[in-house]
C-alpha positions as CSV (number, residue, x, y, z in Angstrom):
1,M,42.5,-36.6,-50.3
2,K,39.6,-37.2,-52.7
3,R,37.2,-34.3,-53.5
4,R,34.3,-36.0,-51.8
5,D,36.3,-36.5,-48.6
6,I,37.4,-32.9,-48.7
7,L,33.8,-31.8,-48.8
8,K,32.8,-34.0,-45.9
9,F,35.7,-32.7,-43.9
10,S,34.8,-29.1,-44.6
11,L,31.2,-29.6,-43.7
12,A,32.0,-31.3,-40.4
13,A,34.5,-28.6,-39.6
14,G,32.0,-25.9,-40.3
15,V,29.4,-27.5,-38.0
16,A,31.9,-27.9,-35.3
17,W,33.0,-24.3,-35.6
18,L,29.3,-23.1,-35.3
19,I,28.8,-25.2,-32.2
20,A,32.0,-24.0,-30.6
21,T,31.1,-20.3,-31.4
22,P,27.4,-20.0,-30.8
23,N,27.4,-16.2,-30.6
24,L,28.3,-16.1,-34.3
25,A,25.4,-18.4,-35.2
26,M,22.0,-16.8,-35.8
27,A,20.4,-16.4,-32.4
28,A,16.7,-17.3,-32.0
29,D,14.3,-14.5,-30.9
30,P,13.3,-14.7,-27.3
31,V,9.9,-16.4,-26.7
32,M,7.0,-14.6,-25.0
33,V,3.6,-16.3,-24.3
34,T,0.8,-14.3,-22.8
35,V,-1.9,-16.0,-20.8
36,V,-5.2,-14.1,-20.9
37,K,-8.4,-14.6,-18.8
38,I,-10.4,-16.5,-21.5
39,A,-9.7,-17.5,-25.0
40,G,-11.9,-16.6,-28.0
41,I,-13.5,-13.4,-27.0
42,P,-13.2,-10.2,-29.1
43,Y,-11.4,-8.1,-26.5
44,F,-8.5,-10.6,-26.3
45,G,-8.5,-11.0,-30.1
46,A,-7.7,-7.3,-30.3
47,L,-5.1,-7.6,-27.6
48,E,-3.5,-10.5,-29.5
49,R,-3.2,-8.3,-32.6
50,G,-1.2,-5.8,-30.6
51,L,1.0,-8.6,-29.3
52,Q,1.7,-9.9,-32.8
53,E,2.4,-6.4,-34.2
54,A,4.8,-5.6,-31.4
55,G,6.5,-9.0,-31.6
56,K,7.6,-8.2,-35.2
57,Q,8.7,-4.7,-34.2
58,F,10.8,-5.8,-31.2
59,N,12.0,-9.2,-32.5
60,I,10.2,-11.3,-30.0
61,D,8.5,-14.6,-30.8
62,V,5.0,-13.9,-29.3
63,S,1.9,-16.0,-28.9
64,M,-1.2,-16.0,-26.7
65,T,-3.2,-18.6,-24.9
66,G,-6.0,-18.7,-22.3
67,P,-8.4,-21.1,-20.6
68,A,-11.6,-22.2,-22.4
69,N,-13.7,-21.0,-19.4
70,I,-13.3,-18.4,-16.7
71,D,-11.3,-20.7,-14.4
72,P,-8.2,-19.6,-12.3
73,A,-7.1,-23.2,-12.0
74,Q,-6.9,-23.6,-15.8
75,Q,-4.9,-20.3,-16.0
76,V,-2.5,-21.6,-13.4
77,K,-2.0,-24.8,-15.3
78,L,-1.2,-22.9,-18.5
79,L,1.4,-20.9,-16.5
80,E,3.0,-24.1,-15.2
81,D,3.2,-25.5,-18.7
82,L,5.1,-22.3,-19.8
83,I,7.7,-22.8,-17.0
84,A,8.2,-26.3,-18.1
85,K,8.7,-25.1,-21.7
86,K,11.3,-22.6,-20.5
87,V,9.9,-19.6,-22.3
88,D,11.8,-16.3,-21.9
89,V,8.8,-14.1,-20.9
90,I,5.4,-14.8,-19.5
91,G,2.7,-12.2,-20.1
92,L,-0.4,-12.5,-17.9
93,V,-3.9,-10.9,-17.6
94,P,-4.8,-12.6,-14.2
95,L,-8.1,-14.0,-13.1
96,D,-7.0,-14.5,-9.4
97,V,-3.9,-12.8,-8.2
98,K,-3.5,-15.0,-5.2
99,A,-3.8,-18.2,-7.2
100,C,-1.2,-16.9,-9.8
101,E,1.3,-15.7,-7.2
102,P,3.1,-18.9,-6.3
103,V,3.5,-20.1,-9.9
104,L,4.8,-16.7,-11.1
105,K,7.4,-16.6,-8.3
106,R,8.5,-20.1,-9.5
107,A,8.8,-18.6,-13.1
108,Q,10.9,-15.8,-11.8
109,A,13.1,-18.2,-9.9
110,A,13.6,-20.0,-13.2
111,G,14.8,-16.8,-14.8
112,I,11.6,-16.1,-16.7
113,K,10.5,-12.4,-17.0
114,V,6.9,-11.7,-16.1
115,I,4.9,-8.8,-17.6
116,V,1.3,-8.3,-16.3
117,H,-1.7,-6.3,-17.6
118,E,-4.8,-5.6,-15.4
119,G,-2.9,-6.8,-12.4
120,P,-1.4,-4.0,-10.3
121,E,-1.8,-6.1,-7.1
122,Q,-0.2,-9.2,-8.7
123,E,2.9,-10.4,-6.8
124,G,5.5,-12.3,-8.8
125,R,5.8,-9.8,-11.6
126,D,8.6,-7.8,-13.1
127,W,6.2,-5.0,-14.3
128,D,2.5,-4.4,-14.6
129,V,1.3,-2.2,-17.5
130,E,-1.9,-0.2,-17.3
131,L,-3.6,2.1,-19.8
132,I,-6.0,3.7,-17.4
133,D,-6.1,5.0,-13.8
134,S,-8.2,2.4,-12.0
135,T,-10.0,4.7,-9.6
136,K,-10.8,7.2,-12.3
137,F,-12.0,4.4,-14.6
138,G,-14.6,3.3,-12.1
139,E,-15.6,6.8,-11.2
140,V,-16.3,8.0,-14.8
141,Q,-18.5,5.1,-15.4
142,M,-20.5,5.8,-12.3
143,Q,-20.9,9.4,-13.4
144,S,-22.3,8.2,-16.7
145,L,-24.7,5.7,-15.0
146,A,-25.9,8.4,-12.6
147,K,-26.6,10.8,-15.4
148,E,-28.6,8.1,-17.3
149,M,-30.5,7.2,-14.1
150,G,-31.3,10.8,-13.1
151,E,-29.1,10.3,-10.1
152,E,-31.6,8.1,-8.3
153,G,-33.0,4.5,-8.2
154,D,-31.8,0.9,-8.0
155,Y,-28.8,-0.4,-9.8
156,V,-26.5,-3.5,-9.9
157,V,-22.8,-4.0,-10.7
158,Y,-21.2,-6.9,-12.6
159,V,-17.6,-8.1,-12.6
160,G,-15.8,-10.8,-14.4
161,T,-15.2,-12.9,-11.3
162,L,-15.1,-11.9,-7.6
163,T,-11.3,-12.4,-7.7
164,T,-10.5,-10.5,-11.0
165,P,-8.3,-7.8,-9.5
166,L,-9.1,-4.7,-11.6
167,H,-12.8,-5.4,-12.2
168,N,-13.3,-5.3,-8.4
169,K,-11.1,-2.3,-8.0
170,W,-13.1,-0.4,-10.6
171,A,-16.3,-1.6,-8.9
172,D,-15.0,-0.4,-5.5
173,A,-14.3,3.0,-7.0
174,A,-17.6,3.3,-8.7
175,I,-19.6,2.3,-5.7
176,A,-17.7,4.6,-3.4
177,Y,-18.2,7.5,-5.8
178,Q,-22.0,6.7,-5.9
179,K,-22.2,6.7,-2.1
180,A,-20.3,10.0,-1.9
181,H,-22.1,11.9,-4.7
182,Y,-25.5,10.2,-5.4
183,P,-27.2,9.3,-2.1
184,K,-30.5,8.7,-3.9
185,M,-29.0,5.8,-5.9
186,N,-29.2,2.3,-4.3
187,L,-27.0,-0.7,-4.9
188,V,-29.6,-3.4,-4.5
189,A,-27.2,-6.4,-4.1
190,D,-23.5,-7.2,-3.9
191,R,-21.7,-7.3,-7.2
192,F,-22.5,-10.2,-9.6
193,P,-19.7,-12.3,-11.3
194,G,-19.8,-13.5,-14.9
195,A,-19.3,-10.4,-17.0
196,D,-16.6,-12.0,-19.1
197,E,-19.0,-14.6,-20.5
198,I,-22.1,-13.8,-22.6
199,D,-24.2,-16.7,-21.5
200,S,-23.5,-16.2,-17.8
201,A,-24.1,-12.4,-17.8
202,Y,-27.3,-12.9,-19.9
203,R,-28.7,-15.4,-17.3
204,T,-27.7,-13.1,-14.5
205,T,-29.5,-10.1,-16.1
206,I,-32.7,-12.1,-16.7
207,D,-32.7,-13.1,-13.0
208,V,-31.9,-9.6,-11.9
209,L,-34.7,-8.0,-13.9
210,K,-37.1,-10.5,-12.3
211,A,-35.8,-10.0,-8.7
212,Y,-35.6,-6.2,-8.9
213,P,-38.6,-4.9,-10.9
214,K,-37.7,-1.2,-10.1
215,L,-34.1,-1.6,-11.4
216,K,-32.9,1.5,-13.3
217,G,-29.2,0.7,-14.0
218,I,-26.7,-2.0,-14.8
219,L,-22.9,-1.2,-14.6
220,A,-20.9,-4.0,-16.0
221,F,-17.1,-4.4,-15.8
222,G,-16.0,-7.1,-18.2
223,S,-16.3,-6.7,-22.0
224,N,-19.1,-9.2,-22.5
225,G,-21.1,-7.9,-19.5
226,P,-22.7,-4.9,-21.2
227,I,-23.4,-6.9,-24.4
228,A,-25.2,-9.7,-22.5
229,A,-27.1,-7.2,-20.3
230,G,-28.0,-5.1,-23.3
231,N,-29.4,-8.1,-25.1
232,A,-31.5,-9.1,-22.1
233,V,-32.8,-5.6,-21.5
234,K,-33.7,-5.2,-25.2
235,E,-35.4,-8.6,-25.3
236,K,-37.6,-7.6,-22.3
237,H,-38.4,-4.2,-24.0
238,L,-36.8,-2.3,-21.0
239,S,-34.2,-0.3,-22.8
240,K,-35.9,3.0,-22.0
241,R,-36.2,2.2,-18.3
242,V,-32.9,0.4,-17.6
243,A,-29.6,2.1,-18.4
244,V,-26.7,-0.2,-19.3
245,I,-23.2,1.2,-18.9
246,G,-19.9,-0.6,-18.9
247,T,-16.6,-1.8,-20.4
248,V,-17.1,-2.8,-24.0
249,L,-15.3,-3.2,-27.3
250,P,-16.7,-0.7,-29.9
251,S,-17.2,-3.2,-32.7
252,Q,-19.0,-5.6,-30.5
253,A,-21.2,-3.0,-28.9
254,K,-22.1,-0.8,-31.9
255,D,-25.6,-2.1,-32.6
256,L,-26.7,-1.9,-29.0
257,I,-25.2,1.6,-28.7
258,M,-26.9,2.9,-31.8
259,D,-30.2,1.4,-30.5
260,G,-29.7,3.3,-27.2
261,V,-29.6,0.1,-25.2
262,I,-26.0,0.5,-24.1
263,R,-26.1,4.2,-23.2
264,E,-22.3,4.6,-23.0
265,G,-19.2,2.3,-23.0
266,F,-15.7,2.7,-21.8
267,M,-12.4,1.1,-22.8
268,W,-8.8,1.6,-23.5
269,N,-7.3,0.3,-26.7
270,P,-6.5,-3.5,-26.1
271,R,-4.2,-3.5,-29.2
272,E,-2.1,-0.8,-27.4
273,A,-2.2,-2.9,-24.2
274,G,-0.8,-5.9,-26.1
275,S,1.8,-3.9,-27.8
276,A,2.9,-2.2,-24.5
277,M,3.3,-5.6,-22.9
278,V,5.8,-6.7,-25.6
279,A,7.6,-3.3,-25.6
280,V,8.1,-3.5,-21.8
281,A,9.3,-7.1,-22.2
282,R,11.9,-5.9,-24.7
283,L,13.1,-3.3,-22.2
284,V,13.4,-5.8,-19.5
285,L,15.2,-8.4,-21.7
286,D,17.7,-5.7,-22.8
287,G,18.3,-4.6,-19.2
288,T,17.0,-1.0,-19.9
289,K,16.4,1.1,-16.9
290,I,12.7,1.9,-16.5
291,E,12.0,5.1,-14.7
292,D,9.2,7.7,-14.2
293,G,8.5,9.9,-17.2
294,M,10.1,7.7,-19.7
295,D,8.6,7.1,-23.2
296,V,7.3,3.6,-23.5
297,P,7.2,2.6,-27.2
298,G,3.7,2.9,-28.5
299,L,2.3,4.5,-25.4
300,G,4.3,7.7,-24.9
301,K,5.3,9.3,-21.6
302,A,4.3,7.1,-18.7
303,T,3.9,7.4,-15.0
304,V,6.2,4.8,-13.5
305,D,6.0,3.6,-9.9
306,V,9.4,1.8,-9.7
307,P,9.0,0.3,-6.2
308,G,5.4,-0.8,-7.1
309,K,6.5,-2.2,-10.5
310,L,3.7,-0.3,-12.2
311,I,3.8,1.5,-15.6
312,K,0.7,3.6,-16.3
313,V,-0.8,6.0,-18.8
314,D,-4.3,7.5,-18.9
315,K,-6.1,6.5,-22.1
316,I,-9.8,6.2,-21.1
317,T,-11.9,6.0,-24.2
318,H,-15.7,7.0,-24.2
319,I,-17.8,4.9,-26.6
320,N,-21.1,6.3,-27.6
321,K,-23.1,7.2,-30.7
322,E,-20.7,10.0,-31.7
323,T,-17.5,8.0,-31.3
324,V,-18.2,4.4,-32.0
325,D,-17.7,4.5,-35.8
326,G,-14.4,6.3,-35.5
327,L,-13.1,3.8,-32.9
328,I,-14.2,0.9,-35.1
329,A,-12.3,2.4,-38.0
330,Q,-9.2,2.3,-35.8
331,G,-9.5,-1.5,-35.5
332,L,-11.4,-1.6,-32.3
Protein backbone atom coordinates (compact mmCIF):
# COMPACT_ATOMS: atom_id res chain seq x y z
CA MET A 1 0.00 0.00 0.00
CA LYS A 2 1.31 3.42 -0.92
CA ARG A 3 2.14 5.92 1.83
CA ARG A 4 -0.62 8.28 0.68
CA ASP A 5 -3.19 5.50 0.84
CA ILE A 6 -1.99 4.48 4.27
CA LEU A 7 -2.51 8.06 5.53
CA LYS A 8 -6.01 8.21 4.06
CA PHE A 9 -6.88 4.89 5.64
CA SER A 10 -5.52 5.95 9.03
CA LEU A 11 -7.47 9.22 8.98
CA ALA A 12 -10.72 7.52 8.01
CA ALA A 13 -10.23 4.87 10.67
CA GLY A 14 -9.57 7.53 13.29
CA VAL A 15 -12.75 9.46 12.44
CA ALA A 16 -14.78 6.25 12.50
CA TRP A 17 -13.34 5.36 15.92
CA LEU A 18 -14.29 8.77 17.37
CA ILE A 19 -17.82 8.46 16.00
CA ALA A 20 -18.15 4.96 17.42
CA THR A 21 -16.80 6.03 20.83
CA PRO A 22 -18.27 9.52 21.47
CA ASN A 23 -17.53 9.45 25.19
CA LEU A 24 -13.83 9.53 24.37
CA ALA A 25 -14.22 12.60 22.15
CA MET A 26 -14.21 16.06 23.72
CA ALA A 27 -17.72 16.72 25.04
CA ALA A 28 -19.21 20.15 24.48
CA ASP A 29 -20.22 22.19 27.51
CA PRO A 30 -23.95 22.21 28.24
CA VAL A 31 -25.75 25.30 26.94
CA MET A 32 -27.73 27.62 29.24
CA VAL A 33 -29.61 30.69 27.95
CA THR A 34 -31.25 33.08 30.41
CA VAL A 35 -34.27 35.11 29.33
CA VAL A 36 -34.63 38.33 31.33
CA LYS A 37 -37.47 40.83 31.54
CA ILE A 38 -35.96 43.41 29.21
CA ALA A 39 -32.68 43.70 27.36
CA GLY A 40 -30.27 46.60 27.66
CA ILE A 41 -30.86 47.96 31.17
CA PRO A 42 -28.05 48.24 33.76
CA TYR A 43 -29.52 45.78 36.25
CA PHE A 44 -29.53 42.95 33.74
CA GLY A 45 -26.11 43.99 32.50
CA ALA A 46 -24.83 43.27 35.99
CA LEU A 47 -26.73 39.99 36.14
CA GLU A 48 -25.19 38.99 32.79
CA ARG A 49 -21.69 39.54 34.18
CA GLY A 50 -22.52 37.11 36.97
CA LEU A 51 -23.82 34.58 34.46
CA GLN A 52 -20.67 34.80 32.37
CA GLU A 53 -18.31 34.54 35.34
CA ALA A 54 -20.09 31.47 36.68
CA GLY A 55 -20.30 29.91 33.23
CA LYS A 56 -16.51 29.83 33.07
CA GLN A 57 -16.29 28.47 36.61
CA PHE A 58 -18.81 25.67 36.11
CA ASN A 59 -18.08 24.81 32.46
CA ILE A 60 -21.45 25.88 31.09
CA ASP A 61 -21.84 27.79 27.83
CA VAL A 62 -24.02 30.68 29.04
CA SER A 63 -25.68 33.61 27.31
CA MET A 64 -28.52 36.03 28.00
CA THR A 65 -31.38 37.44 25.97
CA GLY A 66 -34.54 39.42 26.59
CA PRO A 67 -37.35 41.30 24.85
CA ALA A 68 -36.76 44.81 23.56
CA ASN A 69 -39.78 46.02 25.52
CA ILE A 70 -41.66 44.93 28.61
CA ASP A 71 -43.85 42.40 26.81
CA PRO A 72 -44.70 38.93 28.19
CA ALA A 73 -45.58 37.69 24.69
CA GLN A 74 -42.08 38.53 23.46
CA GLN A 75 -40.60 36.71 26.43
CA VAL A 76 -42.68 33.61 25.69
CA LYS A 77 -41.53 33.68 22.05
CA LEU A 78 -37.90 33.71 23.18
CA LEU A 79 -38.58 30.70 25.41
CA GLU A 80 -40.21 28.84 22.52
CA ASP A 81 -37.14 29.53 20.37
CA LEU A 82 -34.89 28.01 23.03
CA ILE A 83 -36.95 24.83 23.12
CA ALA A 84 -36.57 24.58 19.34
CA LYS A 85 -32.80 25.02 19.72
CA LYS A 86 -32.71 22.20 22.30
CA VAL A 87 -30.63 24.06 24.88
CA ASP A 88 -29.76 22.17 28.04
CA VAL A 89 -30.89 24.79 30.57
CA ILE A 90 -33.27 27.74 30.40
CA GLY A 91 -32.82 30.54 32.92
CA LEU A 92 -35.72 32.94 33.37
CA VAL A 93 -36.60 36.18 35.12
CA PRO A 94 -40.35 36.14 34.38
CA LEU A 95 -42.63 38.99 33.43
CA ASP A 96 -45.85 36.99 33.73
CA VAL A 97 -45.81 33.65 35.53
CA LYS A 98 -49.10 32.50 33.98
CA ALA A 99 -47.97 33.30 30.44
CA CYS A 100 -44.65 31.50 30.94
CA GLU A 101 -46.05 28.40 32.63
CA PRO A 102 -47.19 26.39 29.56
CA VAL A 103 -44.00 26.95 27.58
CA LEU A 104 -41.80 26.09 30.56
CA LYS A 105 -43.67 22.83 31.06
CA ARG A 106 -43.06 22.03 27.41
CA ALA A 107 -39.38 22.75 27.98
CA GLN A 108 -39.27 20.35 30.92
CA ALA A 109 -41.09 17.70 28.89
CA ALA A 110 -38.31 18.06 26.31
CA GLY A 111 -35.70 17.37 29.00
CA ILE A 112 -34.61 21.01 29.44
CA LYS A 113 -33.80 22.14 32.99
CA VAL A 114 -35.41 25.40 34.13
CA ILE A 115 -33.80 27.75 36.68
CA VAL A 116 -35.80 30.84 37.67
CA HIS A 117 -34.93 34.06 39.48
CA GLU A 118 -37.59 36.47 40.83
CA GLY A 119 -40.24 33.83 40.27
CA PRO A 120 -41.15 31.91 43.45
CA GLU A 121 -44.66 31.39 42.09
CA GLN A 122 -43.51 30.26 38.64
CA GLU A 123 -44.77 26.81 37.70
CA GLY A 124 -42.72 24.74 35.29
CA ARG A 125 -39.38 25.27 37.00
CA ASP A 126 -36.79 22.99 38.53
CA TRP A 127 -35.67 25.64 41.05
CA ASP A 128 -36.20 29.31 41.86
CA VAL A 129 -33.21 31.21 43.30
CA GLU A 130 -33.83 34.28 45.50
CA LEU A 131 -31.34 36.54 47.27
CA ILE A 132 -33.87 38.23 49.52
CA ASP A 133 -36.91 37.43 51.64
CA SER A 134 -39.75 38.90 49.60
CA THR A 135 -41.90 40.03 52.52
CA LYS A 136 -39.00 41.60 54.37
CA PHE A 137 -37.83 43.31 51.18
CA GLY A 138 -41.15 45.11 50.86
CA GLU A 139 -41.38 45.94 54.55
CA VAL A 140 -37.93 47.50 54.93
CA GLN A 141 -38.60 49.81 52.01
CA MET A 142 -41.89 50.93 53.53
CA GLN A 143 -40.07 51.57 56.81
CA SER A 144 -37.63 53.81 54.94
CA LEU A 145 -40.41 55.63 53.08
CA ALA A 146 -42.39 56.17 56.29
CA LYS A 147 -39.34 57.63 58.00
CA GLU A 148 -38.78 60.08 55.14
CA MET A 149 -42.46 61.06 55.08
CA GLY A 150 -42.73 61.57 58.82
CA GLU A 151 -45.15 58.60 58.91
CA GLU A 152 -48.00 60.56 57.33
CA GLY A 153 -49.28 61.82 53.99
CA ASP A 154 -50.03 60.61 50.48
CA TYR A 155 -47.84 58.14 48.58
CA VAL A 156 -47.86 55.98 45.44
CA VAL A 157 -46.31 52.63 44.50
CA TYR A 158 -44.78 51.61 41.16
CA VAL A 159 -44.13 48.08 39.87
CA GLY A 160 -42.61 46.80 36.63
CA THR A 161 -45.89 45.37 35.37
CA LEU A 162 -49.08 44.33 37.09
CA THR A 163 -48.11 40.70 36.41
CA THR A 164 -44.42 40.84 37.46
CA PRO A 165 -44.53 38.35 40.34
CA LEU A 166 -42.01 39.62 42.87
CA HIS A 167 -42.62 43.33 42.29
CA ASN A 168 -46.24 42.83 43.24
CA LYS A 169 -45.35 40.61 46.18
CA TRP A 170 -43.01 43.32 47.49
CA ALA A 171 -45.71 45.93 46.93
CA ASP A 172 -48.27 43.79 48.78
CA ALA A 173 -45.90 43.44 51.74
CA ALA A 174 -45.07 47.15 51.81
CA ILE A 175 -48.69 48.27 51.63
CA ALA A 176 -49.79 45.77 54.27
CA TYR A 177 -47.00 46.99 56.56
CA GLN A 178 -48.07 50.61 56.05
CA LYS A 179 -51.68 49.84 56.93
CA ALA A 180 -50.61 47.99 60.07
CA HIS A 181 -48.02 50.47 61.31
CA TYR A 182 -48.55 53.90 59.73
CA PRO A 183 -52.28 54.69 59.72
CA LYS A 184 -51.67 58.35 58.85
CA MET A 185 -50.09 57.41 55.52
CA ASN A 186 -52.42 57.13 52.54
CA LEU A 187 -51.98 55.15 49.31
CA VAL A 188 -53.75 57.51 46.91
CA ALA A 189 -54.17 55.10 43.97
CA ASP A 190 -53.63 51.50 43.01
CA ARG A 191 -50.05 50.65 42.04
CA PHE A 192 -48.75 51.98 38.73
CA PRO A 193 -46.91 49.78 36.17
CA GLY A 194 -43.85 50.83 34.14
CA ALA A 195 -41.04 50.88 36.71
CA ASP A 196 -38.69 48.83 34.52
CA GLU A 197 -38.61 51.50 31.81
CA ILE A 198 -37.24 55.03 32.27
CA ASP A 199 -39.58 56.78 29.84
CA SER A 200 -42.70 55.07 31.13
CA ALA A 201 -41.93 55.71 34.80
CA TYR A 202 -40.96 59.32 34.06
CA ARG A 203 -44.29 60.01 32.32
CA THR A 204 -46.17 58.32 35.15
CA THR A 205 -44.39 60.48 37.72
CA ILE A 206 -45.16 63.71 35.87
CA ASP A 207 -48.84 62.70 35.74
CA VAL A 208 -48.87 61.63 39.40
CA LEU A 209 -47.35 64.91 40.57
CA LYS A 210 -50.08 66.80 38.73
CA ALA A 211 -52.90 64.57 39.93
CA TYR A 212 -51.85 64.46 43.58
CA PRO A 213 -50.44 67.87 44.57
CA LYS A 214 -50.07 66.80 48.22
CA LEU A 215 -47.97 63.76 47.35
CA LYS A 216 -45.14 63.11 49.81
CA GLY A 217 -43.72 59.76 48.73
CA ILE A 218 -42.98 57.45 45.80
CA LEU A 219 -42.05 53.80 46.40
CA ALA A 220 -40.81 52.16 43.19
CA PHE A 221 -40.14 48.46 42.65
CA GLY A 222 -38.24 48.05 39.38
CA SER A 223 -34.68 49.30 38.98
CA ASN A 224 -35.52 52.13 36.58
CA GLY A 225 -38.53 53.36 38.58
CA PRO A 226 -36.67 55.36 41.25
CA ILE A 227 -34.34 56.80 38.60
CA ALA A 228 -37.21 58.07 36.46
CA ALA A 229 -39.21 59.25 39.47
CA GLY A 230 -36.14 60.99 40.87
CA ASN A 231 -35.48 62.78 37.59
CA ALA A 232 -39.08 64.00 37.41
CA VAL A 233 -39.15 65.12 41.05
CA LYS A 234 -35.83 66.93 40.64
CA GLU A 235 -37.01 68.61 37.43
CA LYS A 236 -40.09 69.93 39.24
CA HIS A 237 -37.95 71.14 42.20
CA LEU A 238 -39.89 68.91 44.60
CA SER A 239 -37.07 66.81 46.05
CA LYS A 240 -37.43 68.31 49.53
CA ARG A 241 -41.16 67.56 49.62
CA VAL A 242 -41.44 64.24 47.77
CA ALA A 243 -39.38 61.30 49.04
CA VAL A 244 -38.31 58.71 46.46
CA ILE A 245 -37.47 55.23 47.75
CA GLY A 246 -37.03 52.00 45.81
CA THR A 247 -35.11 49.26 44.12
CA VAL A 248 -32.05 50.64 42.31
CA LEU A 249 -28.59 49.81 41.04
CA PRO A 250 -26.00 51.90 42.96
CA SER A 251 -24.00 53.04 39.92
CA GLN A 252 -27.16 54.18 38.17
CA ALA A 253 -28.60 55.97 41.20
CA LYS A 254 -25.51 57.63 42.69
CA ASP A 255 -26.08 61.20 41.48
CA LEU A 256 -29.71 61.23 42.60
CA ILE A 257 -28.76 59.71 45.95
CA MET A 258 -26.00 62.23 46.58
CA ASP A 259 -28.40 65.05 45.63
CA GLY A 260 -30.88 63.76 48.21
CA VAL A 261 -33.55 63.05 45.59
CA ILE A 262 -33.54 59.28 46.05
CA ARG A 263 -33.52 59.14 49.83
CA GLU A 264 -32.57 55.45 49.99
CA GLY A 265 -32.36 52.50 47.62
CA PHE A 266 -32.50 48.75 48.13
CA MET A 267 -31.11 45.88 46.13
CA TRP A 268 -29.36 42.55 46.22
CA ASN A 269 -26.29 41.91 44.11
CA PRO A 270 -27.48 41.03 40.58
CA ARG A 271 -24.05 39.60 39.74
CA GLU A 272 -24.50 37.15 42.60
CA ALA A 273 -27.99 36.35 41.32
CA GLY A 274 -26.66 35.52 37.86
CA SER A 275 -23.84 33.45 39.33
CA ALA A 276 -26.26 31.58 41.60
CA MET A 277 -28.52 30.66 38.68
CA VAL A 278 -25.59 29.03 36.89
CA ALA A 279 -24.33 27.32 40.06
CA VAL A 280 -27.76 25.78 40.66
CA ALA A 281 -27.96 24.76 37.01
CA ARG A 282 -24.68 22.89 37.44
CA LEU A 283 -26.00 21.10 40.53
CA VAL A 284 -29.14 20.06 38.66
CA LEU A 285 -27.22 18.89 35.58
CA ASP A 286 -24.91 16.82 37.80
CA GLY A 287 -27.83 15.29 39.69
CA THR A 288 -26.62 16.72 43.01
CA LYS A 289 -29.13 16.51 45.85
CA ILE A 290 -30.29 19.99 46.87
CA GLU A 291 -31.36 20.22 50.50
CA ASP A 292 -31.94 22.75 53.27
CA GLY A 293 -28.83 24.29 54.77
CA MET A 294 -26.53 23.36 51.92
CA ASP A 295 -23.82 25.70 50.68
CA VAL A 296 -24.67 27.09 47.26
CA PRO A 297 -21.46 28.12 45.44
CA GLY A 298 -21.12 31.89 45.58
CA LEU A 299 -24.01 32.35 48.02
CA GLY A 300 -23.14 30.32 51.07
CA LYS A 301 -25.61 28.54 53.34
CA ALA A 302 -29.12 28.67 51.89
CA THR A 303 -32.62 28.05 53.11
CA VAL A 304 -34.08 25.43 50.76
CA ASP A 305 -37.79 24.68 50.46
CA VAL A 306 -37.52 21.36 48.61
CA PRO A 307 -41.26 20.84 47.95
CA GLY A 308 -41.58 24.48 46.90
CA LYS A 309 -38.45 24.28 44.69
CA LEU A 310 -37.11 27.48 46.29
CA ILE A 311 -33.50 28.31 47.23
CA LYS A 312 -33.18 31.48 49.28
CA VAL A 313 -30.60 33.60 51.10
CA ASP A 314 -31.10 36.99 52.75
CA LYS A 315 -28.82 39.62 51.20
CA ILE A 316 -30.76 42.89 51.26
CA THR A 317 -28.43 45.82 50.55
CA HIS A 318 -29.18 49.39 51.71
CA ILE A 319 -28.03 52.02 49.21
CA ASN A 320 -27.55 55.54 50.58
CA LYS A 321 -24.97 58.31 50.78
CA GLU A 322 -22.81 56.30 53.17
CA THR A 323 -22.81 53.02 51.20
CA VAL A 324 -23.17 53.91 47.52
CA ASP A 325 -19.47 54.42 46.70
CA GLY A 326 -18.43 51.17 48.33
CA LEU A 327 -21.11 49.26 46.44
CA ILE A 328 -20.05 50.81 43.14
CA ALA A 329 -16.48 49.76 43.91
CA GLN A 330 -17.78 46.19 44.11
CA GLY A 331 -19.01 46.46 40.53
CA LEU A 332 -22.60 47.42 41.26
